[in-house]
C-alpha positions in Angstrom: -15.8 5.0 4.1 -12.9 4.9 6.5 -11.9 1.0 5.5 -12.2 2.7 1.9 -9.5 5.0 2.7 -7.0 2.7 4.4 -7.6 -0.2 1.7 -6.9 2.3 -0.8 -3.7 3.2 1.0 -2.7 -0.3 1.7 -3.6 -1.8 -1.5 -4.3 0.7 -4.3 -0.9 2.1 -3.8 0.1 0.3 -7.2 -2.1 1.5 -9.7 0.2 4.0 -11.4 2.6 1.1 -11.7 1.7 -0.7 -15.3 2.4 -4.2 -16.6 1.7 -6.0 -19.1 3.4 -9.2 -18.0 1.7 -12.7 -17.2 4.6 -14.3 -15.2 5.9 -12.7 -11.9 9.5 -12.0 -12.5 12.0 -11.9 -9.7 15.5 -11.7 -8.6 15.5 -13.9 -5.5 13.0 -12.4 -3.6 13.1 -9.2 -5.1 9.8 -8.1 -7.1 9.7 -5.2 -9.9 6.9 -2.5 -9.5 5.4 -4.7 -12.3 5.0 -7.8 -10.3 3.2 -5.6 -7.6 0.8 -4.2 -10.1 0.0 -7.5 -12.0 -0.8 -8.9 -8.7 -2.9 -6.1 -7.8 -4.9 -6.1 -10.4 -5.4 -10.3 -10.2 -8.9 -11.1 -8.4 -7.7 -12.1 -4.6 -9.4 -15.7 -5.5 -6.8 -16.0 -8.4 -3.7 -14.9 -7.0 -1.2 -17.3 -6.2 0.1 -17.9 -2.9 3.4 -15.8 -3.7 1.3 -12.7 -5.1 -0.8 -13.0 -2.1 2.3 -12.8 0.6 4.1 -10.0 -1.6 0.9 -7.8 -1.1 0.5 -9.0 2.5 4.1 -8.0 3.4 3.2 -4.6 1.4 0.2 -3.9 3.4 1.8 -4.9 6.7 4.7 -3.0 6.2 2.4 0.1 5.3 -0.3 -0.7 8.0 2.6 -0.6 10.9 4.4 2.3 9.7 1.8 5.2 9.2 1.0 7.2 11.6 -1.1 10.6 12.1 0.9 14.2 12.2 -1.6 17.3 12.2 -4.1 15.2 11.1 -2.4 14.1 7.9 -1.4 10.2 7.4 2.1 10.0 7.6 4.6 6.9 6.3 7.3 6.9 8.6 9.6 4.7 6.5 11.9 6.2 3.8 12.7 4.9 0.4 15.6 3.1 1.7 13.6 1.2 4.2 11.5 0.1 1.4 14.8 -1.1 -0.4 15.7 -3.1 2.8 12.3 -4.4 2.6 12.9 -5.3 -1.3 9.9 -3.5 -2.2 11.3 -1.3 -5.3 11.2 2.8 -5.2 8.3 3.3 -7.6 6.1 1.7 -4.8 7.3 4.0 -2.3 6.4 6.5 -4.8 3.3 5.8 -5.2 2.3 5.2 -1.5 3.2 8.5 -1.2 1.2 10.3 -3.9 -1.6 7.9 -2.4 -1.1 9.6 0.8 -0.9 13.0 -0.6 -4.4 12.2 -2.2 -6.1 10.8 1.0 -5.1 13.8 2.9 -6.6 16.3 0.7 -9.5 14.3 1.0 -9.1 14.1 4.8 -9.1 17.7 4.9 -11.7 18.3 2.4 -14.3 16.2 4.7 -12.5 17.5 7.9 -12.3 13.6 9.1 -10.3 12.5 12.1 -7.4 10.9 10.8 -6.2 9.5 14.3 -9.8 7.9 14.8 -9.7 6.3 11.1 -6.3 5.2 11.4 -7.1 3.6 14.8 -10.4 1.9 13.2 -8.4 0.9 10.2 -5.8 -1.0 12.2 -8.7 -2.8 14.0 -10.1 -4.4 10.7 -9.5 -8.2 10.9 -8.4 -9.9 7.6 -11.6 -11.4 6.4 
């Protein structure tokens, strides 16, 4: 269950961003929220290397900058930090919304968020 929560945070964050585009549209190395949504919805074995790189960068950023404060998960990055990393503000907003949902879940089940975060950081890439 702990793994599911963290994976939800790291990879399920783009659910609120809708896309019907079939190709990634970029300006240099910048991706739109619909690019993230499309990559997220594409099965892992069908993603391009560019899509994998984009999602891995986001997951790493979230994983390395999520901490626990008062038994709640908190992302220690601002919207400006995301912009500096070429990640759209819609993705930042989506992550913040997912953290709110996850924190309500943590509260309702009296989960130790510190241990959960520690366990999630030890999960090796499969």
